[in-house]
C-alpha positions in Angstrom: 30.1 122.8 118.8 31.1 123.4 122.5 27.7 122.0 123.6 28.2 118.9 121.5 31.7 118.3 123.0 30.3 118.7 126.5 27.5 116.1 125.7 30.1 113.7 124.2 32.3 114.0 127.3 29.4 113.4 129.6 28.5 110.3 127.6 32.0 109.0 127.8 32.2 109.6 131.5 28.9 107.8 132.0 30.1 104.8 130.1 33.4 104.7 132.1 31.6 104.9 135.4 29.2 102.2 134.3 31.6 99.7 132.9 34.8 100.2 134.9 34.7 99.0 138.5 35.9 101.9 140.6 35.8 101.2 144.4 32.5 102.3 145.7 30.6 102.2 149.0 27.7 99.8 148.8 24.5 100.3 150.7 23.1 97.4 152.7 20.0 97.5 150.4 22.0 96.7 147.3 19.8 94.6 145.0 19.8 93.4 141.4 16.9 93.4 138.9 17.0 89.6 138.6 14.8 86.7 139.5 17.9 85.1 141.1 21.5 85.9 141.4 24.7 84.9 143.2 28.4 85.9 143.4 31.0 83.4 144.6 34.7 82.9 145.0 35.7 80.5 142.3 38.5 79.0 144.3 36.7 78.3 147.6 33.0 78.5 146.7 32.5 81.2 149.4 29.3 83.2 148.7 29.9 86.9 148.6 26.4 88.0 147.6 23.1 86.2 146.9 19.6 87.3 146.1 16.8 84.7 145.7 19.6 82.3 144.7 17.4 79.2 145.2 14.4 80.4 143.1 13.8 78.0 140.2 14.5 79.7 136.8 14.5 78.6 133.2 18.2 78.7 132.2 17.8 78.8 128.4 21.3 78.4 126.8 23.1 78.7 130.1 22.2 75.0 130.0 25.2 74.6 127.7 27.6 75.1 130.5 26.6 71.6 131.5 26.5 70.4 127.9 30.1 71.5 127.4 31.2 70.1 130.8 29.9 66.6 129.9 31.7 66.6 126.6 35.0 68.0 128.1 34.9 65.3 130.8 34.5 62.6 128.0 37.7 64.0 126.4 39.5 63.8 129.7 38.2 60.3 130.4 39.6 59.2 127.0 36.2 58.3 125.6 36.3 61.1 123.0 39.0 63.1 121.2 38.9 66.6 119.7 39.8 65.3 116.2 37.1 62.7 115.9 34.2 63.3 113.5 30.7 64.2 114.6 28.0 63.4 112.1 24.8 65.5 112.2 21.6 63.5 112.4 18.3 64.6 110.8 17.0 65.1 114.4 19.9 67.4 115.3 19.6 69.5 112.1 16.0 70.2 112.8 16.5 72.5 115.7 15.8 76.3 115.4 16.9 79.3 117.4 20.6 79.9 117.5 22.1 77.4 115.0 24.9 76.7 112.5 22.4 75.2 110.0 23.8 71.6 110.1 22.7 69.4 107.3 21.9 65.7 107.9 25.1 63.7 107.4 27.3 66.7 107.6 30.6 66.0 109.4 32.6 68.3 111.7 35.4 67.6 114.2 34.3 67.4 117.8 36.4 70.6 118.4 34.4 72.5 115.7 31.1 71.3 117.2 32.3 72.4 120.7 33.1 75.8 119.3 29.7 76.1 117.7 28.1 75.5 121.1 30.5 77.7 123.1 30.7 80.7 120.8 27.6 80.5 118.6 25.3 78.9 121.2 24.1 76.6 118.4 21.2 74.4 119.3 21.7 72.0 116.4 25.3 71.6 117.3 24.4 71.0 121.0 22.1 68.1 120.0 24.7 66.7 117.5 27.2 66.8 120.4 24.8 65.1 122.8 24.1 62.3 120.4 27.8 61.8 119.7 28.9 61.7 123.3 25.8 60.0 124.8 24.8 57.8 122.0 21.4 59.6 122.0 20.1 63.0 123.1 18.1 61.3 125.8 21.0 59.3 127.2 23.2 62.5 127.2 20.5 64.4 129.2 20.6 61.5 131.7 24.4 62.2 132.1 23.7 65.9 132.6 21.2 65.2 135.4 23.5 62.6 137.0 26.4 65.1 137.1 24.1 67.8 138.6 23.1 65.4 141.4 26.8 64.5 142.0 27.7 68.2 142.3 24.9 68.9 144.8 22.8 70.9 142.3 19.6 69.4 143.7 17.3 72.1 142.4 18.2 71.5 138.8 16.5 69.3 136.2 17.5 69.1 132.6 15.3 67.8 129.8 17.6 68.8 126.9 21.1 69.8 126.0 20.3 73.1 124.2 18.1 75.0 126.6 15.1 75.7 124.4 12.1 76.2 126.7 10.6 73.3 128.6 8.6 73.9 131.8 10.3 70.9 133.3 13.8 72.2 132.5 15.0 74.4 135.3 17.8 75.4 137.6 18.7 78.1 140.2 21.4 80.7 140.4 23.1 78.8 143.2 23.0 75.5 141.3 24.4 77.1 138.2 27.2 78.7 140.2 28.0 75.2 141.6 28.1 73.7 138.1 30.1 76.5 136.6 32.7 76.4 139.4 33.2 72.7 138.9 33.4 73.1 135.1 36.2 75.7 135.6 38.5 73.0 136.8 38.9 72.1 133.1 40.9 74.8 131.3 39.2 73.9 128.1 35.9 75.5 129.2 37.5 78.9 129.3 39.6 78.3 126.2 36.3 77.7 124.3 34.0 80.3 125.9 36.5 83.2 125.9 36.7 83.2 122.1 34.9 86.2 120.7 34.7 85.3 117.0 35.0 82.0 115.2 34.6 81.1 111.5 32.6 77.9 111.5 32.3 77.6 107.7 34.2 79.0 104.8 31.6 78.1 102.2 29.1 79.5 102.6 30.8 81.9 105.0 29.5 81.6 108.6 31.1 83.6 111.3 30.0 83.1 114.9 30.1 86.0 117.4 30.1 85.2 121.1 26.9 86.1 122.8 28.6 87.1 126.1 29.2 90.8 125.6 31.1 91.0 128.9 34.1 89.7 126.9 34.2 93.1 125.3 32.7 95.3 128.0 34.2 94.1 131.3 38.0 93.7 131.6 39.0 90.3 133.1 36.0 88.4 131.7 36.9 85.1 130.1 33.7 83.0 130.1 31.2 81.4 130.2 27.6 81.4 128.8 24.5 83.5 128.1 20.9 82.4 127.7 17.7 84.0 126.6 14.1 82.8 126.0 10.7 84.5 126.1 9.7 82.4 129.1 12.9 82.5 131.0 14.1 86.0 130.3 17.9 86.8 130.0 20.4 84.9 132.1 24.2 84.8 132.3 26.7 82.6 134.1 30.1 84.3 133.8 33.5 84.5 135.4 36.0 87.3 135.8 39.6 87.2 137.1 41.5 90.3 138.4 44.7 90.5 140.4 44.5 86.9 141.4 40.9 86.9 142.5 38.5 84.9 140.3 34.8 85.4 140.8 31.8 83.6 139.4 28.6 85.5 138.9 25.2 84.2 137.9 22.1 86.3 137.1 18.8 84.8 135.9 15.4 85.8 134.7 16.1 89.4 133.7 13.5 91.2 131.6 15.2 94.4 130.4 17.3 94.3 127.2 21.0 93.5 127.9 20.0 93.4 131.6 22.0 90.2 132.1 25.1 92.1 131.2 24.4 95.3 133.2 23.3 93.4 136.3 26.4 91.2 136.1 28.6 94.3 135.9 26.9 95.6 139.1 27.5 92.3 140.7 31.2 92.2 139.8 31.7 95.9 140.7 30.3 95.0 144.1 32.6 91.9 144.5 35.9 93.5 143.4 35.2 96.6 145.5 34.9 94.6 148.6 37.3 91.6 148.1 40.9 91.0 147.0 43.4 88.2 146.9 46.7 87.8 148.9 49.1 85.3 147.4 51.9 83.8 149.4 53.4 81.4 146.8 52.8 80.7 143.1 53.0 77.2 141.7 56.7 76.4 141.2 57.9 78.8 144.0 60.5 77.1 146.3 59.0 76.9 149.8 61.6 74.8 151.5 64.8 72.7 150.9 64.5 69.2 152.5 67.4 67.0 153.2 67.5 63.8 151.1 68.8 60.5 152.7 70.5 57.9 150.4 70.1 60.2 147.4 72.3 61.2 144.5 71.8 64.8 145.8 71.6 66.0 149.4 68.6 68.3 149.2 65.4 68.7 147.2 63.3 71.8 146.8 59.6 71.5 147.5 57.0 73.6 145.7 53.2 74.1 146.0 51.0 72.0 143.8 48.9 75.2 143.2 49.0 78.8 144.3 48.9 79.5 148.0 46.9 82.4 149.3 43.5 83.6 150.5 40.7 85.9 149.6 40.5 88.9 151.9 37.9 91.5 152.7 39.6 94.8 151.8 38.1 96.7 154.7 39.7 94.2 157.1 43.0 93.9 155.4 45.2 90.8 155.5 47.0 91.0 158.8 44.8 88.2 160.1 46.0 85.9 157.3 49.2 83.8 157.7 50.5 80.3 156.8 52.4 77.4 158.3 54.7 75.0 156.4 54.6 71.4 157.4 57.4 69.2 156.0 59.5 66.3 157.4 63.1 66.7 158.5 64.3 64.5 155.7 63.0 62.2 152.9 64.6 59.1 151.6 65.5 58.5 147.9 64.2 57.6 145.4 61.9 60.5 145.0 59.6 61.2 142.0 58.9 64.7 140.7 55.5 66.0 142.1 55.6 63.4 144.9 53.8 64.8 147.9 56.3 65.7 150.7 54.4 68.1 152.9 51.8 70.8 152.9 51.0 74.4 153.7 48.2 75.5 155.9 46.7 78.9 155.3 45.1 80.4 158.4 42.7 83.3 159.2 42.8 84.4 162.8 44.7 81.2 163.6 42.0 78.9 162.1 42.8 76.8 159.0 41.0 77.9 155.9 42.9 76.0 153.2 45.6 73.4 152.8 47.9 73.0 149.8 50.2 70.0 149.1 54.0 70.6 148.8 55.6 68.4 146.2 59.0 67.4 144.9 60.4 69.8 142.3 62.4 67.1 140.6 63.3 63.4 140.5 66.0 62.2 142.9 67.5 58.7 142.3 69.3 56.7 145.0 73.0 57.4 145.3 75.6 54.8 144.7 76.8 52.7 147.6 80.2 54.5 147.5 78.5 57.9 147.7 76.4 56.8 150.7 79.6 55.5 152.5 81.3 58.9 151.8 78.2 60.7 153.1 78.3 58.6 156.3 82.0 59.4 156.9 81.3 63.1 156.3 78.5 63.1 158.8 80.7 61.3 161.4 83.5 63.8 160.9 81.2 66.8 161.3 80.5 65.9 164.9 
């Protein structure tokens, strides 16, 4: 009995050490068992680690990051809505691999189809989505390649929306990190890909389980997509946020079972052990009060349009990071809420590393003529 308890404790300790990112010292020869990999800062795009990041790989269902991105952008552009119906074609329903067994003519909302792609990695749903958004699968793939070129993912070529193997369908770890980082600007991507379980059908019952096991195994994970084929091996583009620092990790072409998860964990352990985030202001924090001329009120608070801070290397600390506020002496009414009034420069060793707009926290209408006269009199009397 005592031996079995000891063995159990050793197994628990091993799991904790493996899955939880305690600070560790990393050797210069740190390498992953992947055909290509990269770790970047989601906010700035700074590369923290890369290994054969420009080697061409078969992405398998990691392709669906781009598939989801094109659909989400269509929603934001007003050319699609989550409630509209997607009708499965005979062509879409014929795809194997991961699927939700769509029948020709079957109808689902666009949101349901997006969830089938994001959670269940359904190939048939991916094609139905592509046909609905692009007009045809071929036209949708053209949109995918156009977007990849716009983002600078020049070593990427898509031939389909699902990721089933095609020798002419490829990308790189670096390109997939670029695509993922851009896609994260849309909150919907994480809202879809962080869902662990989704019931797609009630009759017959079909429950989808997210293929990204990091959602269970690695705290802070909230997206995005796995991919596995015999030809391409196992791949994963994922993102993790901890204490204000969001990282994007991509590993591709891994042979060992569940290796895309274990190698991603190593990658994130490395990143979070070396880097952290220092925040100066959160969105909505008052940075300064600016005098208002000819307004109904005399002052207006300015706030950052997004958080203000910087990623730091833990070994160096943050003493070399500071900021400077740049605002005018006064502004003239009327002022519209979120109107740009100034900006904050974040500096490292005196050099600018980022700039964030400062905006009006509220509307300020022009004051009445009588109020402006009273204000002038008060200003004269104050001398």
